[in-house]
N, C-alpha and C positions, 0 to 999 in steps of 0.2 A: 093547554100546551100539548102539542103532538107527542105521542109516545114514540120512542126510538124504535128502529127496526134492526133486526139481526139478519143479515144476508148470509146464509149458509151456502158455501160454494157448491157442494154436492151432497145430497141426502144419502146416507149410508143406513141401510135398514137395521143394522145391529147396534147403531149408536143411540144414545139417550141424549136428546137435545133439550131436555127439561132445564138443565142449568143455564142454557143460553137465554131462556125466557126471562131470567132475572134482569137481563140487559135490554130487552125489548121484544117486540113481536117478531117471531121467527118466519122468515121467507126463504124457501129453498129455491136455488137458482137452477139446479140440474139434478137429474136422477141417473142419467146415462153417461157413458164414457165416449170419448172421441173415437172416430173410426180411422183405421189406417189406410182406407181405400182412397186413392187419389180422386179429387173432384167429388168427394162424398156429399150427397144431398143431406145426409144425416148431420154432418158437421155444420153445414150452412144453417140448417134448422136449429141446431144446438146453440150456435152463436147468436142467431136471431132471438131465440127464447131468452137467453141470458141478458142480452141488450134490453129487451122489453121489460124484464123483471127489474133491471137496475135503473129504469127511468125514475123510479121513486127514491133512489138513493140520495141522501143528504149527507155530505161529507162532514158537516159540523155536528151531526146528531147521531147518525147511524153507524153500525158496526159490520165488519166482515168477519165471518167465522170460517176459516179454512177447514175443509172436511173432505175426505175422500181423495180423489185423484189430484196429484200435483199439477197435472196438465190442465185440468178444469180450473184449479185455483189460479194458475198462471193466466189463463184466458180471462178470468174475472178481473184480476188486477190490471191486465192490459186494457181491457174495455173501460174500466174506471179511470185509468190514467189519462184517457182522452178528455176527461172532465175535471180532474182534480189531482193534486199531488199530496193531499193530506188524507190519511187513513186512520181509522180507529179499528184496530185488529184485535179480535178476541183469541187469545192463546189458551188452549186447553192444557190443564195440568192434571194428568191421570192420577197422580199420587194424592192430590187434594180433592179431586173430583169437582173441580171448579174452573171457571174461566178467569183470566186476568186480562186487562186491557193494555195494549200498547198503542199509543198515539204517536204517529210518525209522519213527518213531512219529508218526502223523498227529494224534493227540490231544495230543501234547506240543509243539504249535506247530511241527511239522516237524522236531523235534529228531532228529538222527542219533544212534543209540546204538551 
């Protein structure tokens, strides 16, 4: 059986992603931030890179771990929504130093599955 993957929205150099490895193989989707420059080639490349890395995403098996910029996280979910309405989201709990999983179907009125 294939091992799950954890798609981290943006790598933050000061974060420890070791606890995410308990959920699957970690794949980083971005290291950079979006540009505020209109018609930015950087933004086009950033979205393209995120799309390419998400090609392997399997909604029934894999996880999204929001990290870093909320703008990048929003882009990741917008891109994934083109393919699925179900998400396994890893939520970080700093107090416990661990992730917990929230499984949600946004088309099922926010129903947790």
